C-alpha positions in Angstrom: 13.2 -11.2 11.5 10.0 -11.5 13.9 9.1 -14.9 12.0 12.2 -16.3 13.4 11.6 -15.3 17.2 9.2 -17.2 19.2 6.0 -14.8 19.9 7.1 -14.6 23.6 9.9 -12.5 22.3 7.8 -10.0 20.0 8.0 -7.2 22.3 9.4 -3.4 21.9 11.0 -2.0 20.1 10.0 -4.5 17.4 6.4 -4.7 18.3 3.9 -2.4 20.6 0.5 -3.3 21.9 -1.8 -0.1 21.0 -3.9 1.1 23.6 -7.0 4.0 23.5 -8.2 3.9 20.0 -5.9 1.2 18.6 -7.0 -1.1 21.7 -6.6 -4.8 20.5 -4.2 -4.0 18.1 -0.6 -4.4 18.0 2.1 -2.3 15.6 5.0 -3.9 13.8 7.8 -1.1 14.0 10.7 -0.8 11.5 12.2 1.6 9.4 12.3 1.4 5.6 13.4 4.0 2.5 13.5 6.6 5.7 10.0 6.0 6.8 8.5 4.4 9.9 6.4 1.5 8.9 3.5 0.6 11.1 1.6 -2.9 9.8 -1.2 -2.8 12.2 -2.5 -6.4 13.4 -3.5 -8.8 16.1 -2.3 -12.2 17.9 -4.7 -14.4 15.8 -3.6 -17.8 17.1 -1.0 -19.2 19.7 2.0 -18.5 17.4 0.2 -16.5 14.4 -0.2 -12.8 14.3 -2.2 -11.3 11.4 -1.6 -8.1 9.6 -4.8 -6.1 8.9 -3.8 -2.9 8.0 -0.4 -1.1 6.7 0.1 2.4 8.2 3.1 4.6 8.1 3.9 7.1 11.4 4.6 10.7 11.1 5.0 13.2 13.4 3.9 10.5 16.3 0.4 9.9 14.5 -0.8 7.0 12.0 -1.0 7.7 8.3 -3.8 7.7 7.5 -5.5 9.0 10.5 -8.0 6.5 10.6 -5.7 3.4 10.4 -6.6 2.2 13.7 -10.5 2.3 12.7 -9.8 0.4 9.7 -7.9 -2.0 11.6 -10.1 -2.8 13.9 -13.1 -3.3 11.3 -11.0 -5.6 9.3 -9.7 -7.5 12.5 -13.8 -7.9 13.6 -14.2 -9.0 9.6 -11.4 -11.6 10.1 -12.7 -13.0 13.4 -16.4 -13.3 12.0 -14.9 -15.3 8.9 -11.4 -16.9 9.0 -11.6 -17.6 5.3 -11.0 -13.4 5.0 -7.4 -13.9 5.9 -4.6 -15.6 3.9 -1.6 -17.7 5.8 1.9 -16.3 4.9 4.2 -19.2 5.7 8.1 -18.2 5.6 10.8 -20.7 5.3 13.5 -19.6 7.4 17.0 -20.7 7.3 
């Protein structure tokens, strides 16, 4: 659904910028199979979002607990070497 929206429309409740431990990341928010899915990522271009870690949410906490730390490490690696990320182009109808 987000891929069909202009990135300026990416806001709560669909996506939420993180603060504190996750500062510099955003979480995509959706429910699948009764589980709160929370892919973590960052704006990596004007109309680009890079997912760096997939977490879930239980009791208002990320699982695994170190999801933000791991996501920020991957973000730093990707920013240092863009070859570490892969584009996923979606054909939308």
